[in-house]
DSSP file (Angstrom, degrees, kcal/mol; ACC not computed):
  #  RESIDUE AA STRUCTURE BP1 BP2  ACC     N-H-->O    O-->H-N    N-H-->O    O-->H-N    TCO  KAPPA ALPHA  PHI   PSI    X-CA   Y-CA   Z-CA
    1    1 A X              0   0    0      0, 0.0     2,-0.1     0, 0.0     0, 0.0   0.000 360.0 360.0 360.0 126.8  -17.6   19.1   -1.2
    2    2 A X        -     0   0    0      1,-0.1     2,-0.6     0, 0.0     0, 0.0  -0.372 360.0-128.4 -70.8 148.0  -16.2   19.1    2.4
    3    3 A X        -     0   0    0     -2,-0.1     2,-0.4    43,-0.1    -1,-0.1  -0.849  18.6-151.9 -96.9 126.5  -13.2   17.1    3.1
    4    4 A X        -     0   0    0     -2,-0.6    42,-3.0    40,-0.0     2,-0.6  -0.826   6.2-143.8 -97.6 136.1  -13.5   14.7    6.1
    5    5 A X  E     -A   45   0A   0     -2,-0.4     2,-0.4    40,-0.2    40,-0.2  -0.886  14.2-151.5-101.2 124.3  -10.3   13.8    8.0
    6    6 A X  E     -A   44   0A   0     38,-2.9    38,-2.5    -2,-0.6     2,-0.1  -0.788   6.9-137.8 -97.2 135.0  -10.3   10.3    9.3
    7    7 A X    >>  -     0   0    0     -2,-0.4     4,-2.0    36,-0.2     3,-0.7  -0.405  39.0 -89.9 -82.1 168.6   -8.4    9.3   12.4
    8    8 A X  H 3> S+     0   0    0     34,-0.4     4,-2.8     1,-0.2     5,-0.3   0.825 122.4  54.8 -56.5 -41.6   -6.3    6.1   12.4
    9    9 A X  H 3> S+     0   0    0      1,-0.2     4,-2.0     2,-0.2    -1,-0.2   0.919 112.1  45.3 -59.7 -39.6   -9.0    3.7   13.7
   10   10 A X  H <> S+     0   0    0     -3,-0.7     4,-2.3     2,-0.2    -1,-0.2   0.882 112.8  50.6 -69.2 -37.7  -11.4    4.8   10.9
   11   11 A X  H  X S+     0   0    0     -4,-2.0     4,-2.3     2,-0.2     5,-0.2   0.936 110.9  48.8 -64.2 -45.9   -8.6    4.5    8.3
   12   12 A X  H  X>S+     0   0    0     -4,-2.8     4,-2.2     1,-0.2     5,-1.3   0.894 111.5  49.8 -61.7 -39.6   -7.7    1.0    9.4
   13   13 A X  H  <5S+     0   0    0     -4,-2.0    -1,-0.2    -5,-0.3    -2,-0.2   0.917 112.2  46.9 -65.8 -43.0  -11.3   -0.1    9.3
   14   14 A X  H  <5S+     0   0    0     -4,-2.3    -1,-0.2     1,-0.2    -2,-0.2   0.848 119.1  41.1 -66.7 -33.4  -11.8    1.3    5.8
   15   15 A X  H  <5S-     0   0    0     -4,-2.3    -2,-0.2    -5,-0.2    -1,-0.2   0.741  98.4-133.9 -86.7 -24.2   -8.6   -0.3    4.6
   16   16 A X  T  <5 +     0   0    0     -4,-2.2     2,-0.3     1,-0.3    -3,-0.2   0.842  62.0 130.3  71.4  32.6   -8.9   -3.6    6.4
   17   17 A X      < -     0   0    0     -5,-1.3    -1,-0.3    -6,-0.2     2,-0.1  -0.789  60.0-114.2-117.1 158.8   -5.3   -3.4    7.5
   18   18 A X     >  -     0   0    0     -2,-0.3     4,-2.5    -3,-0.1     5,-0.2  -0.465  34.8-109.1 -80.9 164.1   -3.5   -3.8   10.8
   19   19 A X  H  > S+     0   0    0      1,-0.2     4,-2.4     2,-0.2     5,-0.2   0.928 120.5  47.1 -59.5 -46.2   -1.8   -0.7   12.4
   20   20 A X  H  > S+     0   0    0      1,-0.2     4,-1.9     2,-0.2    -1,-0.2   0.896 112.8  49.2 -66.2 -39.0    1.7   -2.2   11.7
   21   21 A X  H  > S+     0   0    0      2,-0.2     4,-2.0     1,-0.2    -1,-0.2   0.883 109.8  52.7 -64.7 -38.4    0.7   -3.0    8.1
   22   22 A X  H  X S+     0   0    0     -4,-2.5     4,-1.9     1,-0.2    -2,-0.2   0.944 111.2  44.8 -61.8 -49.3   -0.7    0.4    7.6
   23   23 A X  H  X S+     0   0    0     -4,-2.4     4,-2.3     1,-0.2    -1,-0.2   0.823 110.1  55.7 -68.5 -29.7    2.5    2.1    8.7
   24   24 A X  H  X S+     0   0    0     -4,-1.9     4,-2.0    -5,-0.2    -1,-0.2   0.895 106.7  51.3 -65.2 -39.4    4.6   -0.3    6.7
   25   25 A X  H  <>S+     0   0    0     -4,-2.0     5,-2.9     2,-0.2     6,-0.8   0.905 109.7  49.4 -63.3 -41.6    2.6    0.8    3.6
   26   26 A X  H ><5S+     0   0    0     -4,-1.9     3,-1.3     4,-0.2    -2,-0.2   0.939 111.0  49.9 -61.9 -46.2    3.3    4.5    4.4
   27   27 A X  H 3<5S+     0   0    0     -4,-2.3    -1,-0.2     1,-0.3    -2,-0.2   0.857 112.3  46.9 -61.6 -36.3    7.0    3.8    4.8
   28   28 A X  T 3<5S-     0   0    0     -4,-2.0    -1,-0.3    -5,-0.1    -2,-0.2   0.402 118.4-109.3 -89.3   4.3    7.1    1.9    1.5
   29   29 A X  T < 5S+     0   0    0     -3,-1.3    40,-0.2    -4,-0.4    -3,-0.2   0.644  87.4 117.2  83.1  14.3    5.2    4.7   -0.4
   30   30 A X  S   <S+     0   0    0     -5,-2.9     2,-0.3    -6,-0.2    -4,-0.2   0.401  76.1  34.3 -96.7   2.7    2.0    2.6   -0.8
   31   31 A X  S    S-     0   0    0     -6,-0.8    -2,-0.2    -5,-0.2    -1,-0.1  -0.985  91.2 -98.7-152.3 149.1   -0.1    4.9    1.3
   32   32 A X        -     0   0    0     -2,-0.3     2,-0.2     1,-0.1    -6,-0.1  -0.281  39.5-108.7 -67.6 150.9   -0.2    8.7    1.8
   33   33 A X        -     0   0    0     36,-0.1    -1,-0.1     1,-0.1    10,-0.0  -0.522  41.3-104.4 -74.1 147.0    1.4   10.2    4.9
   34   34 A X        -     0   0    0     -2,-0.2     2,-0.3    10,-0.1    10,-0.2  -0.291  30.3-123.7 -69.9 159.7   -1.1   11.6    7.4
   35   35 A X  E     -B   43   0B   0      8,-3.4     8,-2.2     1,-0.0     2,-0.4  -0.798  23.9-111.2-102.7 147.5   -1.7   15.3    7.8
   36   36 A X  E     +B   42   0B   0     -2,-0.3     6,-0.3     6,-0.2     3,-0.1  -0.643  36.1 172.0 -78.2 127.1   -1.3   17.1   11.1
   37   37 A X  E     -     0   0B   0      4,-2.5     2,-0.3    -2,-0.4     5,-0.2   0.535  67.2  -7.5-113.6 -12.0   -4.7   18.3   12.4
   38   38 A X  E >  S-B   41   0B   0      3,-1.5     3,-0.6     1,-0.0    -1,-0.3  -0.934  90.1 -74.7-163.0-176.0   -3.6   19.5   15.8
   39   39 A X  T 3  S+     0   0    0     -2,-0.3     3,-0.0     1,-0.2    -3,-0.0   0.826 130.4  17.5 -59.7 -31.8   -0.5   19.6   18.0
   40   40 A X  T 3  S+     0   0    0      2,-0.0     2,-0.4    -3,-0.0    -1,-0.2   0.204 114.0  77.5-126.9  16.3   -0.9   15.9   18.9
   41   41 A X  E <   -B   38   0B   0     -3,-0.6    -4,-2.5   -34,-0.0    -3,-1.5  -0.973  46.2-177.0-134.5 144.4   -3.2   14.5   16.3
   42   42 A X  E     +B   36   0B   0     -2,-0.4   -34,-0.4    -6,-0.3     2,-0.3  -0.896   7.7 172.4-129.8 162.8   -3.0   13.4   12.6
   43   43 A X  E     -B   35   0B   0     -8,-2.2    -8,-3.4    -2,-0.3     2,-0.4  -0.944  26.8-118.8-157.7 176.1   -5.5   12.1   10.2
   44   44 A X  E     -A    6   0A   0    -38,-2.5   -38,-2.9    -2,-0.3   -10,-0.1  -0.992  33.4-109.6-127.7 131.0   -6.0   11.2    6.5
   45   45 A X  E >>  -A    5   0A   0     -2,-0.4     4,-1.6   -40,-0.2     3,-0.7  -0.355  25.6-134.2 -58.1 134.3   -8.4   12.8    4.1
   46   46 A X  H 3> S+     0   0    0    -42,-3.0     4,-2.4     1,-0.2     5,-0.2   0.817 102.5  59.8 -64.3 -31.1  -11.2   10.4    3.3
   47   47 A X  H 3> S+     0   0    0    -43,-0.3     4,-2.1     1,-0.2    -1,-0.2   0.839 104.7  50.7 -67.0 -30.2  -11.1   11.1   -0.4
   48   48 A X  H <> S+     0   0    0     -3,-0.7     4,-2.2     2,-0.2    -1,-0.2   0.891 109.4  49.9 -72.2 -39.5   -7.4    9.9   -0.5
   49   49 A X  H  X S+     0   0    0     -4,-1.6     4,-2.4     1,-0.2    -2,-0.2   0.933 112.5  48.3 -61.0 -45.6   -8.3    6.7    1.4
   50   50 A X  H  X S+     0   0    0     -4,-2.4     4,-2.5     1,-0.2    -2,-0.2   0.902 110.4  51.1 -62.4 -42.0  -11.1    6.1   -1.1
   51   51 A X  H  X S+     0   0    0     -4,-2.1     4,-1.9     1,-0.2    -1,-0.2   0.905 112.5  45.6 -63.3 -41.8   -8.8    6.7   -4.1
   52   52 A X  H  X S+     0   0    0     -4,-2.2     4,-2.0     2,-0.2    -1,-0.2   0.880 112.4  50.5 -71.6 -37.2   -6.2    4.3   -2.9
   53   53 A X  H  X S+     0   0    0     -4,-2.4     4,-2.6    -5,-0.2    -2,-0.2   0.918 110.3  50.5 -63.4 -42.3   -8.8    1.7   -2.0
   54   54 A X  H  X S+     0   0    0     -4,-2.5     4,-2.1     1,-0.2    -2,-0.2   0.887 108.7  51.9 -62.9 -39.2  -10.3    2.0   -5.5
   55   55 A X  H  <>S+     0   0    0     -4,-1.9     5,-2.3     2,-0.2     4,-0.3   0.906 110.6  48.1 -64.5 -40.9   -6.8    1.7   -7.1
   56   56 A X  H ><5S+     0   0    0     -4,-2.0     3,-1.5     1,-0.2    -2,-0.2   0.931 111.2  49.9 -63.5 -45.3   -6.2   -1.5   -5.1
   57   57 A X  H 3<5S+     0   0    0     -4,-2.6    -1,-0.2     1,-0.3    -2,-0.2   0.865 106.4  56.7 -61.6 -36.0   -9.6   -2.9   -6.1
   58   58 A X  T 3<5S-     0   0    0     -4,-2.1    -1,-0.3    -5,-0.2    -2,-0.2   0.540 118.4-113.6 -74.1  -6.1   -8.8   -2.1   -9.8
   59   59 A X  T < 5 +     0   0    0     -3,-1.5    -3,-0.2    -4,-0.3    -2,-0.1   0.752  51.1 173.5  83.1  24.1   -5.7   -4.2   -9.5
   60   60 A X      < -     0   0    0     -5,-2.3    -1,-0.2     1,-0.1     2,-0.0  -0.322  32.2-113.3 -64.0 148.6   -3.1   -1.5   -9.9
   61   61 A X     >  -     0   0    0      1,-0.1     4,-2.3     4,-0.0     5,-0.2  -0.281  27.9-103.9 -75.9 166.9    0.5   -2.5   -9.4
   62   62 A X  H  > S+     0   0    0      1,-0.2     4,-2.6     2,-0.2     5,-0.2   0.880 123.5  53.0 -59.9 -37.5    2.6   -1.2   -6.5
   63   63 A X  H  > S+     0   0    0      2,-0.2     4,-2.0     1,-0.2    -1,-0.2   0.901 108.9  48.6 -66.1 -39.6    4.4    1.2   -8.8
   64   64 A X  H  > S+     0   0    0      2,-0.2     4,-2.0     1,-0.2    -2,-0.2   0.880 111.3  50.8 -65.8 -37.2    1.1    2.6  -10.0
   65   65 A X  H  X S+     0   0    0     -4,-2.3     4,-2.6     2,-0.2    -2,-0.2   0.919 108.4  51.6 -65.2 -43.5    0.0    3.0   -6.4
   66   66 A X  H  X S+     0   0    0     -4,-2.6     4,-2.3     1,-0.2    -2,-0.2   0.890 109.2  50.6 -61.0 -39.0    3.2    4.8   -5.6
   67   67 A X  H  X S+     0   0    0     -4,-2.0     4,-2.1     2,-0.2    -1,-0.2   0.896 110.3  49.6 -65.3 -39.5    2.6    7.2   -8.5
   68   68 A X  H  X S+     0   0    0     -4,-2.0     4,-2.7     2,-0.2    -2,-0.2   0.903 109.0  52.2 -65.2 -41.5   -0.9    7.8   -7.2
   69   69 A X  H  X S+     0   0    0     -4,-2.6     4,-2.6   -40,-0.2     5,-0.2   0.931 110.1  48.6 -59.5 -46.2    0.4    8.5   -3.7
   70   70 A X  H  X S+     0   0    0     -4,-2.3     4,-2.1     1,-0.2    -1,-0.2   0.903 112.1  49.5 -60.9 -41.3    2.8   11.0   -5.1
   71   71 A X  H  X S+     0   0    0     -4,-2.1     4,-2.1     2,-0.2    -2,-0.2   0.914 111.7  48.0 -64.4 -44.2    0.0   12.7   -7.1
   72   72 A X  H  X S+     0   0    0     -4,-2.7     4,-1.5     1,-0.2    -2,-0.2   0.906 113.2  47.3 -64.8 -42.2   -2.3   12.9   -4.0
   73   73 A X  H  X S+     0   0    0     -4,-2.6     4,-1.5     1,-0.2    -1,-0.2   0.858 111.2  51.7 -69.8 -33.5    0.4   14.3   -1.8
   74   74 A X  H  X S+     0   0    0     -4,-2.1     4,-2.1    -5,-0.2    -1,-0.2   0.878 106.1  55.0 -67.2 -37.7    1.4   16.9   -4.5
   75   75 A X  H  X S+     0   0    0     -4,-2.1     4,-1.8     1,-0.2    -1,-0.2   0.845 103.5  56.2 -64.5 -33.3   -2.3   17.9   -4.8
   76   76 A X  H  X S+     0   0    0     -4,-1.5     4,-1.1     2,-0.2    -1,-0.2   0.939 108.7  46.1 -59.8 -47.4   -2.3   18.6   -1.1
   77   77 A X  H  < S+     0   0    0     -4,-1.5     3,-0.3     1,-0.2    -2,-0.2   0.879 111.6  51.6 -65.5 -38.0    0.6   21.0   -1.5
   78   78 A X  H  < S+     0   0    0     -4,-2.1    -1,-0.2     1,-0.2    -2,-0.2   0.844 108.7  51.6 -67.4 -33.0   -1.0   22.7   -4.5
   79   79 A X  H  <        0   0    0     -4,-1.8    -1,-0.2     1,-0.2    -2,-0.2   0.734 360.0 360.0 -75.6 -22.5   -4.2   23.2   -2.5
   80   80 A X     <        0   0    0     -4,-1.1    -1,-0.2    -3,-0.3    -2,-0.2   0.469 360.0 360.0 -76.9 360.0   -2.4   24.8    0.4
């Protein structure tokens, strides 16, 4: 299955968050850091956005979300 990389407007729309709220979530460990896709562009894999949205919908706690973020970012490194 191909991985689609979403740019920030698409991520914000899928999450229903403001730009500042989104970056606050990244800083506090509640959302994955973006990946570099070119010299001046970053994006977020769509499957990671979906996984984090599903965890929120399921009512996971912030600590459970942080653990999921760590797991998703570790999987990136393992895939590389």
